[in-house]
C-alpha positions in Angstrom: 141.8 56.1 140.8 138.3 55.0 139.7 135.4 57.3 140.2 131.7 56.9 140.3 128.9 59.3 139.4 128.4 60.1 143.1 132.0 61.5 143.3 130.8 64.4 141.0 127.4 64.9 142.5 126.4 67.5 145.2 123.1 68.7 146.6 119.6 68.2 145.5 118.7 69.9 142.2 116.0 72.5 142.3 114.4 72.1 138.9 110.8 71.4 138.0 109.9 67.7 138.0 110.4 66.3 134.5 112.8 69.1 133.4 115.4 68.0 130.9 118.1 69.4 133.2 117.7 66.5 135.6 118.4 64.0 132.8 121.4 65.9 131.5 122.9 66.3 135.0 122.7 62.6 135.6 124.4 61.9 132.3 127.1 64.5 133.0 127.9 62.9 136.3 128.2 59.4 134.7 130.3 60.8 131.8 132.7 62.4 134.2 133.1 59.2 136.1 133.9 57.3 132.9 136.4 60.0 131.8 138.1 59.8 135.1 139.4 63.3 135.6 139.6 64.1 139.4 136.8 66.5 140.6 139.4 68.9 141.8 140.8 69.3 138.3 137.4 70.2 136.8 135.6 73.6 136.6 132.0 73.8 135.6 131.0 77.4 134.6 127.6 78.7 133.7 125.7 81.9 133.0 122.2 82.6 134.2 119.1 80.5 133.6 117.5 77.3 134.8 120.2 75.2 133.2 122.9 77.5 134.6 122.1 76.3 138.1 124.0 73.2 137.2 127.4 74.1 138.8 125.6 74.1 142.2 125.1 70.3 141.8 128.6 69.5 140.9 131.3 68.3 143.4 133.9 70.1 141.3 135.1 73.7 141.1 132.3 75.8 139.6 131.1 79.3 139.0 127.6 80.6 138.3 128.5 83.8 136.4 126.4 86.6 134.9 124.0 86.4 132.0 125.7 85.4 128.8 129.2 85.6 130.1 129.9 81.9 130.7 132.2 81.5 127.7 134.2 84.6 128.6 134.8 83.3 132.2 135.5 79.8 131.0 138.0 81.2 128.5 139.9 83.0 131.2 139.9 80.0 133.5 141.3 77.7 130.7 144.0 80.2 129.6 145.1 80.9 133.1 145.2 77.3 134.1 145.6 75.1 131.0 145.6 71.9 133.1 142.1 72.5 134.2 139.2 70.7 132.4 136.6 73.3 131.8 132.9 72.6 131.1 130.8 75.5 130.1 127.0 75.1 130.5 124.5 77.5 128.9 120.9 77.5 127.8 119.8 78.7 124.4 118.9 82.1 125.7 122.0 82.6 127.9 124.3 81.1 125.3 123.0 82.5 122.0 121.3 85.8 122.9 123.2 87.9 125.2 126.1 85.4 125.1 126.0 84.9 121.3 129.1 87.0 120.7 131.1 85.0 123.2 129.8 81.8 121.8 131.0 82.5 118.2 134.4 83.8 119.3 135.1 80.9 121.6 134.5 78.7 118.6 136.5 80.9 116.3 139.5 81.0 118.6 139.2 77.2 119.2 139.7 77.5 123.0 139.9 74.1 124.7 136.4 74.2 126.3 133.6 71.7 126.5 130.6 73.9 125.6 127.2 72.5 126.5 124.1 74.2 124.9 120.9 73.0 126.6 118.3 73.9 124.0 114.6 74.0 125.1 113.8 76.9 122.7 112.5 79.1 125.5 113.5 81.3 128.4 112.5 79.2 131.4 113.9 81.0 134.5 112.3 84.4 133.4 109.0 82.6 132.9 108.4 81.8 129.2 109.7 84.4 126.8 110.8 83.2 123.3 114.5 82.6 122.8 116.9 82.8 119.8 116.1 79.2 118.9 112.2 79.5 119.1 110.7 78.8 115.7 109.0 81.5 113.6 105.4 82.1 114.7 106.1 80.8 118.3 103.5 82.2 120.7 105.0 83.1 124.1 104.6 85.7 126.8 106.9 88.1 124.9 105.4 87.2 121.5 101.6 86.8 122.2 100.8 87.0 118.4 103.7 84.8 117.4 107.3 85.6 116.6 108.1 87.3 113.3 111.7 86.2 113.0 113.7 83.2 112.1 115.7 81.3 114.8 119.3 80.6 115.1 120.2 77.0 114.3 123.1 76.2 116.8 124.9 74.0 114.3 124.9 76.6 111.6 126.2 79.2 114.1 128.9 76.9 115.3 130.0 76.0 111.8 129.9 79.6 110.6 132.2 80.5 113.4 134.7 78.0 112.1 133.9 75.5 114.9 135.7 72.2 114.8 133.5 70.0 116.9 129.7 69.7 117.0 127.6 67.0 118.5 123.9 66.6 119.4 122.0 64.4 121.8 118.6 64.2 123.4 118.5 64.8 127.2 116.3 61.7 127.8 118.8 59.5 125.8 121.4 58.9 128.5 123.7 56.5 126.7 124.0 58.7 123.6 124.4 61.8 125.8 127.3 60.2 127.7 129.0 59.2 124.5 128.9 62.7 123.0 130.2 64.2 126.3 133.1 61.8 126.3 133.8 62.7 122.7 133.7 66.4 123.5 136.2 65.9 126.3 138.6 63.9 124.1 138.4 66.6 121.4 141.3 69.1 121.8 139.7 72.5 121.2 136.3 74.1 121.4 133.6 71.4 121.4 129.9 72.2 121.2 127.3 69.7 122.3 123.7 70.7 121.7 121.3 68.9 124.1 117.7 68.8 123.0 115.4 69.0 126.0 111.8 70.0 126.9 110.8 72.7 129.3 107.8 71.0 131.0 106.3 74.3 132.1 106.7 76.8 129.3 107.6 74.7 126.2 106.7 71.1 126.8 106.8 68.9 123.7 109.1 71.1 121.6 111.4 68.0 120.9 108.6 65.4 121.2 109.5 63.8 117.8 112.8 62.5 119.3 112.2 62.6 123.1 111.2 58.9 123.4 113.1 55.9 122.2 110.3 55.1 119.8 110.4 58.6 118.4 114.1 58.5 117.8 113.8 55.2 116.0 111.3 56.9 113.6 112.7 60.4 113.4 116.4 60.4 114.1 119.7 59.1 112.7 122.6 58.2 114.9 125.9 59.2 113.1 129.1 57.4 113.9 132.4 58.1 112.2 133.3 55.5 109.7 129.9 53.9 109.6 127.1 53.9 107.1 124.4 56.5 107.5 121.4 54.3 108.0 118.2 54.8 110.0 114.6 53.8 110.5 112.8 51.6 113.0 114.5 48.6 111.3 117.5 50.4 109.8 115.7 50.2 106.5 116.7 53.6 105.2 120.0 55.4 104.3 121.3 58.7 103.2 122.8 59.3 99.8 124.1 62.4 98.0 122.1 64.0 95.3 123.8 66.9 93.6 124.6 69.3 96.3 122.0 67.9 98.6 120.9 64.6 100.2 118.2 62.0 99.4 116.8 59.0 101.3 117.4 55.6 99.8 117.1 52.0 100.8 119.7 50.9 103.4 121.2 48.4 101.0 121.7 50.9 98.2 125.4 51.1 97.3 125.1 54.9 97.3 124.5 55.1 101.1 127.1 57.5 102.5 129.7 56.7 105.2 129.9 59.3 107.9 133.2 61.2 108.1 133.3 63.4 111.2 137.0 64.2 110.6 136.6 65.7 107.1 138.0 69.3 107.1 135.4 70.4 104.5 132.3 70.9 106.6 129.8 71.0 103.7 128.3 67.6 104.2 128.5 67.8 107.9 126.5 71.0 108.0 123.8 69.5 105.7 123.6 66.6 108.2 123.4 68.9 111.2 120.6 70.9 109.7 118.3 68.0 108.7 115.0 67.3 110.4 113.5 70.8 110.5 110.3 69.7 108.8 112.1 68.7 105.6 111.3 65.0 105.7 114.8 64.0 106.8 115.7 62.5 110.2 117.3 64.6 113.0 121.1 63.9 113.2 122.3 62.8 116.6 125.8 61.9 117.7 129.2 63.5 116.8 128.6 65.3 113.5 132.0 67.1 113.2 135.3 66.4 115.0 138.3 68.0 113.4 141.6 68.7 115.1 143.1 72.2 114.8 145.5 74.4 116.8 143.9 75.7 120.1 144.0 79.3 121.3 145.3 78.4 124.8 148.2 76.3 123.4 149.1 79.1 121.0 149.1 81.7 123.8 151.4 79.4 125.9 153.7 78.9 123.0 153.9 82.6 122.2 154.7 83.4 125.9 157.6 80.9 125.9 158.9 82.3 122.6 158.9 85.8 123.8 160.4 84.9 127.1 163.3 83.1 125.4 164.2 86.3 123.5 164.1 88.6 126.6 167.0 89.2 129.0 164.6 89.1 131.9 161.8 86.6 132.9 160.4 88.2 136.0 160.1 91.5 137.8 163.3 91.2 139.8 165.3 90.4 136.6 163.6 93.3 134.9 164.9 95.7 137.6 168.4 94.3 137.2 168.5 95.2 133.5 169.1 98.9 134.5 171.5 100.6 136.8 170.7 99.9 140.5 171.5 102.0 143.5 171.3 101.1 147.1 170.3 103.9 149.4 171.3 103.6 153.1 
């Protein structure tokens, strides 16, 4: 059966005009239509926050859970029903602050979840407090003199938790967002997609360098597995290795690297994922890491079957019959 984006859409979103959540929701609907999984075989699970309202606008199963617990609920749903396609949606506050512990363990366990991190570097729903991804010195309602701490970098946290899939897109870049969502679905295991978006009320402009098509041409590099790492308004630059780091060279330089998203050693992938933080390098977009590994839910299913095969009973009735039985009349 063929689906359209409307088959996954429900209700009228209640977000501020211009919010990045609108852009992402439209891309998610389109990606699901292209993937083709029936709406009744999908669950969209979120925590608390502006972005976590997203399940309300999905014509699928969904659950708006409590703050920071989206990954825990999503894990339970996937383990209990392995055939279900589970999308977990969190903001940077919900997913990396109170939900940070669940985030790292979902990655470490490699549960077959599609984990979406909508990163606007601010708490929007609670009216403008700084979040775990807000930069040092950021002035907000909860840091009126500027933050005195360094932020999490989602890619670094994912890789440090032994994550096997990490991708990044910009909310206003629908085609690229759809492609990373499809790649996340096709990856068997925990997949993390960081979506860069602005909060037009409390942190507008935080991703301005790549929020427009022209900005991405100047300040971003689209990584594709098996293709050369070239970028620039006219694809005039490339990335080459220099010692344990990277350097920018001309696009026709034979030293230009070819992207390998499937490499088990994540050293280069992490360097690519961390570029663009005021270091003169472009921000990496696309699928940065995509490595297959055993999943937690498959391992649990296999373990259950292995134990069942060794037991003389397989359900409660058979368990009772393993002992002496009396019938009282």
